[in-house]
C-alpha positions in Angstrom: -103.3 61.1 -100.0 -103.6 64.2 -99.0 -105.8 67.5 -97.6 -108.0 68.0 -100.3 -108.3 72.0 -98.8 -111.8 71.6 -98.0 -113.0 73.6 -94.3 -112.6 72.0 -91.1 -115.3 71.7 -89.1 -115.4 69.8 -85.3 -118.7 68.6 -83.6 -119.4 66.4 -80.5 -121.7 63.3 -81.0 -123.7 62.7 -77.2 -125.3 59.5 -76.6 -128.8 60.2 -77.0 -129.7 58.0 -73.4 -133.1 58.5 -72.3 -132.3 58.9 -68.6 -129.6 61.9 -69.2 -131.7 63.7 -72.1 -131.2 67.6 -70.0 -127.4 66.6 -70.1 -127.6 65.5 -73.6 -129.3 68.4 -74.0 -126.5 70.7 -71.8 -124.1 69.0 -74.8 -125.7 70.6 -77.5 -125.3 73.6 -75.7 -122.4 73.6 -75.0 -121.5 72.8 -78.8 -124.0 75.9 -79.6 -121.9 78.5 -77.4 -118.4 77.2 -77.7 -118.5 77.7 -81.1 -118.5 74.5 -82.4 -120.0 73.5 -86.0 -121.8 69.6 -86.0 -123.8 67.8 -83.1 -124.2 64.0 -84.5 -126.3 61.9 -82.7 -126.8 58.2 -83.6 -129.9 56.4 -84.1 -130.6 53.2 -83.5 -134.2 52.8 -83.0 -134.0 49.4 -81.3 -131.4 50.2 -78.5 -134.3 50.5 -75.5 -132.3 52.8 -73.5 -132.3 55.6 -76.4 -134.8 58.2 -77.2 -135.6 58.3 -80.7 -132.7 60.1 -82.3 -135.4 62.5 -84.9 -137.4 63.1 -82.1 -133.5 64.0 -80.3 -133.1 66.8 -82.8 -135.7 68.2 -83.5 -135.1 69.4 -79.6 -131.9 69.9 -80.0 -132.4 72.4 -83.1 -135.0 74.5 -80.6 -133.3 74.6 -77.8 -129.8 75.7 -80.0 -128.5 78.7 -81.7 -125.8 78.2 -84.6 -124.9 74.9 -84.4 -126.3 72.6 -86.7 -127.6 68.4 -86.1 -127.5 65.7 -88.3 -128.0 61.9 -87.4 -124.8 60.5 -87.3 -126.0 58.0 -88.8 -130.2 57.8 -89.5 -131.2 53.6 -89.9 -132.4 53.7 -93.4 -134.2 50.0 -92.7 -136.3 51.0 -90.3 -137.4 54.6 -92.1 -138.9 55.0 -95.4 -136.1 56.8 -97.1 -139.6 59.1 -98.9 -141.0 59.9 -95.4 -137.0 60.9 -93.9 -136.5 63.2 -96.8 -139.9 65.2 -95.6 -138.6 64.9 -91.9 -135.1 66.2 -92.6 -136.3 69.1 -94.5 -138.6 69.7 -92.2 -136.3 69.9 -89.7 -134.0 72.1 -91.8 -136.6 74.5 -92.7 -138.3 74.5 -88.9 -134.0 75.3 -87.4 -133.8 77.8 -90.4 -130.7 75.5 -92.6 -129.4 73.6 -89.7 -129.6 69.9 -90.2 -127.9 67.3 -92.3 -128.4 64.0 -93.1 -126.7 61.5 -92.1 -127.6 57.8 -94.1 -126.7 54.1 -93.1 -127.0 50.4 -94.8 -128.3 49.3 -91.2 -126.4 47.2 -88.9 -127.7 44.4 -85.8 -130.3 43.2 -88.4 -131.4 41.0 -86.0 -133.2 43.9 -83.5 -134.2 45.6 -86.0 -136.1 41.9 -88.1 -137.2 42.2 -84.4 -139.1 45.1 -84.4 -140.4 44.5 -87.7 -137.7 45.6 -90.1 -136.2 43.9 -92.8 -133.0 41.4 -92.2 -131.2 42.7 -95.2 -127.9 41.2 -96.4 -125.0 42.9 -97.5 -125.9 43.1 -100.9 -129.7 43.8 -100.3 -128.5 46.3 -97.4 -126.0 47.9 -99.7 -128.6 48.3 -103.0 -131.5 50.1 -100.3 -128.5 52.3 -99.6 -128.0 53.2 -103.0 -131.4 53.7 -104.2 -132.9 55.4 -101.0 -130.4 58.8 -102.2 -132.1 58.4 -105.4 -135.6 58.4 -103.8 -134.4 61.4 -101.8 -133.5 63.2 -104.2 -136.4 62.5 -105.9 -138.3 63.6 -102.7 -136.2 67.2 -102.9 -136.4 68.4 -106.0 -139.5 70.3 -106.2 -141.3 68.3 -108.7 -144.7 68.3 -108.7 -144.7 64.6 -109.5 -141.9 61.3 -109.2 -142.0 58.1 -110.0 -138.8 55.9 -109.3 -139.0 51.6 -109.7 -136.3 50.2 -107.3 -136.0 46.1 -106.2 -136.1 48.2 -102.5 -138.4 51.3 -103.1 -140.7 52.7 -105.3 -142.3 56.1 -105.8 -145.3 55.5 -108.2 -146.8 59.4 -108.8 -145.6 60.7 -105.2 -146.1 64.7 -105.1 -142.7 65.7 -103.6 -141.6 68.5 -101.1 -140.9 70.7 -98.8 -137.2 71.6 -100.5 -134.7 71.9 -97.2 -134.3 74.9 -97.1 -130.7 75.0 -98.2 -128.8 72.6 -100.2 -128.4 70.0 -97.6 -126.4 67.2 -98.6 -126.2 63.0 -98.0 -124.0 61.8 -96.1 -122.7 58.6 -95.8 -121.6 56.2 -92.7 -119.9 53.4 -95.0 -116.9 51.7 -95.4 -117.2 48.5 -98.2 -116.5 49.0 -102.0 -119.7 48.9 -103.1 -120.5 51.8 -101.2 -117.1 53.6 -100.7 -117.7 53.7 -105.1 -122.1 54.8 -104.4 -120.6 58.1 -102.2 -117.9 59.1 -104.8 -120.2 58.6 -107.4 -123.4 60.4 -105.8 -122.9 61.1 -102.2 -121.6 64.2 -100.4 -120.0 63.2 -97.9 -118.3 60.3 -95.7 -118.9 59.9 -91.1 -117.2 56.8 -90.4 -115.8 56.5 -86.6 -112.2 55.7 -85.9 -113.5 52.8 -84.0 -114.7 50.4 -86.7 -111.7 52.7 -89.2 -108.7 53.4 -87.7 -105.8 56.1 -89.4 -104.2 52.9 -91.2 -107.5 52.1 -93.1 -108.7 55.3 -94.3 -106.3 55.7 -97.7 -107.5 52.9 -99.3 -110.7 53.3 -98.2 -110.6 57.6 -100.1 -108.9 55.6 -103.0 -112.3 54.3 -103.7 -114.6 57.0 -102.8 -111.9 59.2 -104.9 -112.3 57.2 -108.1 -116.0 57.0 -107.8 -116.3 60.3 -107.9 -113.7 60.1 -110.5 -115.7 58.0 -113.3 -118.8 60.3 -112.0 -116.5 63.1 -113.8 -117.0 64.7 -110.3 -114.3 66.1 -108.3 -113.6 64.3 -105.0 -112.5 67.2 -103.3 -116.7 68.4 -103.7 -116.9 66.0 -101.0 -116.7 65.9 -97.4 -115.0 63.6 -95.5 -116.0 63.2 -91.0 -114.8 61.5 -88.6 -116.3 59.8 -85.4 -113.4 60.5 -82.9 -113.1 58.8 -79.3 -110.7 59.3 -76.8 -109.7 61.8 -73.7 -108.0 64.6 -73.2 -105.7 64.5 -70.4 -102.7 66.1 -68.5 -100.9 63.4 -68.7 -98.1 62.2 -71.4 -99.2 60.1 -74.4 -101.4 56.8 -73.7 -102.0 56.5 -77.3 -103.8 56.9 -80.8 -106.0 59.9 -79.4 -106.1 59.9 -75.5 -103.0 62.7 -74.0 -103.0 66.7 -73.8 -104.1 69.0 -75.6 -101.1 69.5 -78.4 -100.9 65.7 -78.5 -105.3 65.7 -79.9 -104.2 68.6 -82.3 -100.7 67.2 -83.7 -102.8 63.8 -84.2 -105.9 65.3 -85.8 -103.5 68.0 -88.0 -101.9 64.3 -88.8 -105.7 63.4 -90.0 -106.0 66.4 -92.6 -102.9 66.1 -94.1 -102.1 62.8 -94.0 -105.3 61.1 -94.2 -107.6 63.7 -96.1 -110.1 63.5 -93.3 -111.8 67.5 -92.8 -114.4 67.2 -89.8 -114.1 65.9 -86.3 -116.8 64.7 -84.3 -116.2 64.1 -80.8 -117.1 61.3 -78.7 -116.5 61.4 -74.6 -117.0 58.1 -72.4 -120.0 58.7 -70.3 -120.4 62.2 -72.0 -117.6 63.8 -70.5 -119.0 67.5 -69.8 -116.2 68.4 -68.9 -114.1 66.6 -71.8 -116.5 68.2 -74.4 -115.3 71.7 -72.6 -111.6 70.7 -73.5 -112.1 69.6 -76.7 -113.9 73.3 -77.2 -112.3 75.0 -75.6 -108.6 73.7 -75.9 -108.1 71.5 -78.7 -110.3 72.5 -81.6 -109.6 76.3 -81.7 -105.5 75.1 -81.9 -106.1 73.3 -84.9 -107.8 75.6 -86.9 -104.7 77.8 -85.9 -102.7 75.4 -86.7 -104.5 74.3 -90.4 -104.6 78.4 -91.1 -100.9 78.3 -90.2 -100.2 75.3 -92.4 -102.6 75.7 -96.0 -100.6 79.5 -95.7 -97.7 77.8 -96.0 -98.9 75.4 -98.6 -99.9 78.3 -100.9 
């Protein structure tokens, strides 16, 4: 596995804590002000202490000017893909093209069932996510009416629209072989978290995505590779993976780009510490951008 040569981007991963909404907004504004690219928001509707992710994302887009916002990743079992497609397109239009769509197959099934959602098996969850990609694309198609007859989702002459303001991709937060293949064949990005997919697991998963892309006649370089990363930026010695001073972060993120093929990094700090996010934006991100430019120039 090696560098795919895609543009390298950076973002933050604030917690949608109902008790700290102004702090979350301030972090998004910090990202906007400091030139970061993305704000990713987890989507767990069954979590009692979280505000609704889609309502929060609308507010974040309204309170920022440049940064893009996306669900990291959206909870499909509790949200119809046809309606989610309309919500995503609407937020994109209202923000001038600053919304992206991340999708997940679901987890914490007991909690979702307690809210009236489905309790799917792993196979059912994978099948539903596969179908959801088709449904969402149909709802963005601009056609007069669309039909879809799937096992989990149906469209019976639905009227699509509106279309997103920009060519919005669909990014998947998936790990299993079946869905990695689906991603390669028909999605636009991969957004795993380091806590579930540590670096040693990346190469095999990347190969599965690439094989799926090749089987569908797609260029694997067209697929974005995001990584939700968590750690601590310190002034002391290295304390392990993603725990240490800024230069250590630069070196380890460069390895993730050059050796593991990742291209976008969404940073989450313990307790959503504002100082950590400031250091990420001011001390780590610019240095990585410079190092990537230097590396790629030398490679060519």
